[in-house]
N, C-alpha and C positions, 0 to 999 in steps of 0.2 A: 346265615351269617355269612353270605357270600361277597358283601362290602369288605369285611376286614382282608382281603386277599388282597388289598390296598397297602397295608400295611409292611408285606415281604416285598423287597427289592433283591429278589436274587439274582436279576444283570450286574449288581454292585458290589461283588463277591470280593474282585481285586481290590477295592476301595478302603473294603474291609481289614484283608489281611496287613495294607499297608498302612492304615491308619492304626490298626492295634499295637503292629510290630513298630510301627515308626514313632510312635509317640513312646512306646513304652522303653525305646532307646532312647530318648531324650530324657525320659525320668533316669534311664540309669547315669547318663552321662551330668544330670543334677547334682544327684546323690552324689557320683564320684568327685563334683566339683565341690561340694559341702564337707565332702569325707576330707578333702586335702586341703580346705581352707578355712573352714567352721571355727577350728580349736585357736586357730591363729589370731584370727580376725575376730571372733565373740566370745570364745569359751571362756573358763573360770578365770585364764591371765590373759584373755584377750584386749582389744584394743577395745573393744564397747563390750566388758562383760556380760554375759545374758545374764547371771545372777542378780547383778547390781539393776539391772533392768525389769528385772522382774520383780523387784520390791514394787515399783508404782505398775504394776500388769493389772488389765482389768480382764479377769475371765469370759464374763460376757462379752467382751468388746472383741477382745482377739483369742479365736478358741485355739490350744495348743498341747500337747500333750506334756510340755517343759511348763506349762504353769502353775504345776505343782511341784514342780523339783528338776532342777538342770545340771546336769553334770557333763564332762567331756565326754567319761566311757556311754552313757546314754544318750550321747549325739552319735556317737560312732555305731553303738547299736543300733539306732534308728536310718543311719544312712545304708548300713549293711542289709540287714531287714529289706532296705527299698530297694538295694542295688538286686538283692537276691528274687524278690518278685518281679522285679523288672527283668532281668533275665530269664524266666521261668516262660513269660509273656511274649518276648521276644525270640524262644523258639515255639510258641505254639501250644506249649501243654496246657493251660489253662481252655485253652480254646478246644480242646477234643471233648471236656465235659460238658455238663448242663448248661444252662447260659447264665445261672448263677455265680459258676467260677470265675469268669473271667470278668463279670461283676464285680464281685468282691474283691479279687486281686487289684484291680484301679480304683476301686474309692480306697481299698489298704494306701495304694502309691499316692493319692490325694490328701489320705491323712495325713500321713508320716511327711509329704513334702510340706502341708500347710503349715505344722506343727512347728518345722525350721523356717519357715518363708515370716511368722509371725512374730517370732524373735530377733529375724535378722535386721531389723533395725536400717539403717542407709544402706546399709551392706545387699539387702536382699529389697531395694527399691527399688527395681525396674520393672515396667510392663510385661516382660517376656515370662515374668513369676507366677505373674495371676493368670496369665496366658496358657501359661504348664497347667497349673490347677485347672482354668475351667477346662480345657481341650482334656483332660484324662476324666474328670468326670465326666462327660459326654459322652467320649467313647466309651466311656464303663457300662452301655448302656446298648453296646452292638454284640449283643449276643457271642453265644461260640457257634462253631461248625455243625451243631447238630439244629442249630434254625436258619432260615435266610437272615439276611441284616434287615435290621428294620428302615422302613422309608421314614417314617418321622424322623428320628436320632440322624440319620444322613442329611435331611433338611437344616436340621437344629445344625448340625456342623458347616454346613455350606452360610448358613446365616453368622454361623461365628467367622467365617471370612471374608463374610461382609462387611463387619464390623470392623474387624481387622484393618481390611484394606480402604473399604471407602470415606472411616472414621480416620484414618492416615489421610486419606486424599482433602476430607475436608478441611481439616486443621491445615494444613498445608496452603489453601486457598483463604483462606483465615488470619493465616501468621504473616509471615515475612513477605517483602514487595518483589523479593529473589525471585520465590515459587511465581508471583502472576506475571513477571519479566523473562521468564526463562532463563534469570541466569545463575539461580542457587547451585548448578551444578560447576559452576565455574571454583567452587570454593568447596564444596564439602567433600569429593575424593580425600582433600590434605589438611583438614580440618576435622573429618570424623574422631567419635572418641578413639579408636583404635583402626588404626590402618591393616591392610594386609600386603600380601607379598607382592599384588598386581594393584597398589591402588594408585602407586606414581606414574605408573602406564598409564591407566585409566583419568587421571588427573591432567596427562600431558596430551590426551589427544585435544583435535580442534574444538576451538568453542562454538564451532556450529554443532559440532557431532553434541555438547554439554549441552544445549540447546534443546537438541531433538531426543536427548533422554529423559530432560523434564518433562516435555510432550509426551512424551513415550509415559511415564509416571503417570499422568493427569489422565489418560487414556486409563490405563492398567487399574487405578485407583479409585476414580470416579464414574467409567460407563461401564467397564468390563463386568465387575461386582454383580450387575444386575442380573447380569445373562447365567450365572450360576445356578438358577433356577428358571430356567429355560430348558424345553424338551430334547435331548438329544437328538445331534451330536451337538447343538451349542454350549450346549452345562459343560461338555466335555473340551470344548474350546475355550471357551471361558477359563476354566481351571488351566488349561496350557500355558495360555498368554499370560495366567499370574506364576504358576510356574516357572517361567523361560523369566521373568523379570526379576523374580526370588534368584533364579540361579545367578541373575548380573550381580546381585546384590551381594551372593555369598561369597563370587568370586574376588569383587572390587572392595571388602572388609571383614570386618567380627565382631557382629552383633549378636554373639552368644548364640542361644537356640532361637532367637526370632524368625530367620529368615527359613530356616529348614522347617520349622511348628507351621507356619505359611503353606509353604513345599506337599507337607503332609497333607495339612488340613481340607487345601485342595481338592485331595485325591475322593473327597465325599461326593465331586460334580462327575466324574469319571466312569464311566458306563464298562462294564468288561465289552461289548460288540468293539466300541471305543479304542480300547485298550488294546485287544487283540490284532485289530487291524493296524495301530503302530506297531504292536513289539507278536506279531506271530504266536511267539510262545509261552505269553500269558495263555491261558486255558478260557473256554467259554462255557464248561460246563464244571463248574469247581467241586461242588457237592451233590451236584441236579438229580442221579441217583438216587441220594440217602433224603432228599426233599421231596421226588417225585413231581419236581417240575423239568421247563425246558428253558434253561437261562438263556440261551440263543435266539429262541423264538420269541422271548421279548419279558420272560417273568411270569408268565399266568402258571397257576395251577392245575395239576394233571389233572384234576375232577372238578376245580371251578367250584368247590365248596369251601372255599375262605382260607382264613391265614393257618398255615404251617405251625406257626410257633403256638407251645403251650395256652391256654387261657390264660396263668397268673403272668406269665410275661408278658404276655399283652398288655394286662391291667397295670405291670411295675413299668414299660413302657411309654404308654397312656400318662401316668401320672409325673413321670420325668420330662416327659413333653410339654403338661400343662403346668408346671414349675417353671420351665425354662420361658413359656407363654409369658407367665405372670410376668415375673423378673425383667421381661425385656422390655417393659413399658419406660421406666429411665433411662437406658441407652437409647430405644429411640428418641425419646426426647431432648434428649444430649445433642445427639447426631445433627437435629438442627435446630439448637441454638447457637446464639449469638457469642453465648458466654461457653462454649465446647469445653467440657472437661478432656484433658488426654492421661490415658492410663488409669481409669480411676473404677475403683469397683463401688459398689451400691447396696450391700452387705456383706456381711462378716464372713460368709463361707465363699468369696471371690469367686463368685456364678453369675454370669449374664454382664459379664464388663463392658467397658469401654474402651477402644485403643486409639495409637495414634502416636508419631513420633517428627520428631526434626519439622516443628513448624516454621520455626527459626533456621535459617542456615549460619554456624559461625564463620566470621571472613577473615580472622586473621586465629594462627595455632600459637598458641602461649603455652608452654609446657613447665612446671615446675620440677626442678632437676632438683636433687636431695645430697649434697656432698659432705663429708666429713675429713679430719684431720689428726694426727698423732699430736701434732705441735700441743706444748703446754699454753703456752697461747698466742690465738691468731691475730695475726698481724698482715702488712702487705705483702709481706714474701710469703706467704703461707702455701704448703702445698696442699690442694683438696682433691680429694679423691672421690668418684663420682660413683654414687649404687646403681645399678643398671635394673632395670624393671625388666620382665619377661616379654609383656606386648605393647605399652606405651614406646614412642620415638625418646631416644636416648642420644647411642652411638650412633651419629650422621652416616656411618659407613654402612649399619647394620642394615641387611634387607627384613622390613619387619613380617613377623612370622603369623602363619594363619594359624589360628587357635578354633576359633567355634566351630562347632558348637557349644565346646568348652568355654567357662564363664571365667576369667580372670577378674574377682570382684575388685582386688584394691587397684588395679590397673584403671579400671574405667571410674574409679570415684578420685583421682587423683589426676583425668581429665576436666574433670569436674570445678576443681580445687581454682583455678585462675578465673573461671566464668562464675563464682560465687565470692567464697574467701577462702583464703589457707587458715583463716584462723578457727580449722574446725579441734574437733575435740580429740577424733580419733588420729588427725594427721599428729596431733602432739606430742599422742602415746604414740605414735610410729616412732616417731623422733628419738622420744627415751626408749623404746624398744633397739632403736638401731646404736643408742651410747651403751645401753647394756650387751649388746651383742646376743640379744635374745635365740637362738635357734630355731626356734619355731616360727616365728617373724622372718629370721632370714632366709629360711628355706620356701619363702614368698617369693624372695626376685631371685634374679639371672645372676647379677653378681652382684658381690660381696668385696668391695675394696682391700678388704683390710684380713680376708681370711680367715673370720671366724675371731678374731683380735677386737679388742673395743677400741674405739676412736677416744680422744678424746674430745671433740666437739664434732656439732655435727650444724650445719645450716639449710637452708632453702632459697633455691636464686629461680629468678624466672629466664627463658627464652624464648624468644620469637622464632617458629621454626616454619618454613617453608619446603617443598620439596626441590629437589636442585633441575635447573634446566638438564637439555641432553649434552650442550656445550661445556653447562657447569659438571658436571658427571664427568664427563670425558678429560676434564683439564686437573678435578680433585682425586674421582673416585667415590665423593660424598653424595647420599642421597638427601641428603638434607643439609639446607642451608642454615646454620642457626646465630642469632645474633644476641647474646647479652644486656640484659633488661635492669633488673635492678634486685638486692638482694629483698626476697620474701619475709624470711624470719632470719633474723640475725643468731651466728654462732651462740648456741645453746650448750650446757655440758649437765651433767651429772652432780647432786652436791656431793662436797668430799667424803668421804666414808669414816666413819670416828676411830 
């Protein structure tokens, strides 16, 4: 059985440590985000209550632990359980046991979080939700410290990075003209869903730099991913380029855990010798003595007798590999289709998905601003007070905050309103909650202008936002320049109480 030695990849132990602990950290953040926001957005008294959604829920189509019963208490139990399991993986406790232990831990995270996503409706309709699910399921088969990392799973993780990056690149090439004429970054830093503290500085860079950014993006997404499968050190070099470009996106925006996930997954192509050459503190012989291998020498077994993994574990890894290969047909077909889907799953378990983002870039930033008043009847001289959101632009003097990898779901959906329609069910529900001064809803905001009191009326206004120039900032102290457009939703109030 010497041929089975190929399945062992002892020279990728650093990659396994980064992947297991890093993705567990993102699961912890995802469960924490749900714990803090889900009840107000989707809970029993949420903007889109899950109990009402479950009345038309198909068990066979979208599996979830909540398909039989939902309560906010049960949701919090799922979140706390997920955070507890993720914490053990972060510190490495399951990895000390047999390969089945981290397998079961990651599958538990996958099932628990999928239960949340599948009832999350529009608030969980983001591509990085299915990315987290697929990554957690795949990483589950990396095993524990008692066996070398399985090479097939590392290849599958590189395949995931390829779909993530190449899919995004193809979406852009097939999308808006701005990606082909290299002008997309003239606008993107300013109009992206949730700018970060450095977004304005990035936007104010010379246009020649923005064109280089687009060229670099095309290079990193359309060419580099193929080299993830190349021999070392080319594979590690390709991963390094992806990591570098993703770190730039982390610094210039807030895309929840999307960029951090891409960074972590890219480590699947980084070998221990290359990592050690870059950072000598990274050891070359993590568990070589326990495995009986020479990691620094290339990862072969000491006896040449075959894989060091138990046969049952090898069978499990092979079955998982075959499953991924079979499910890859539709994503491959989609990558080369003229009607390429973006962020789509082809099975109800959300495995081996297709990814992509920003096929077109918004040229103008329209913000919906929510205001309230204590006046009995609104008129021309009414004093309107503005509600402040945590992440989305509002106060023109405020520096945008860095929240990623934490996901502010309400703020993200506020960005989509002017691109679609303000007449969304959840948005009218939000306005009603503000009129009622609902405390869980107010906790989703940064600033309540009525300090917990009830306004008499609320309305929604639209503004055109743009970053101020350096001269405008020196003159006014404003980081944003905004121009009022129109009242998107006329003043509304609650019915009088009997």
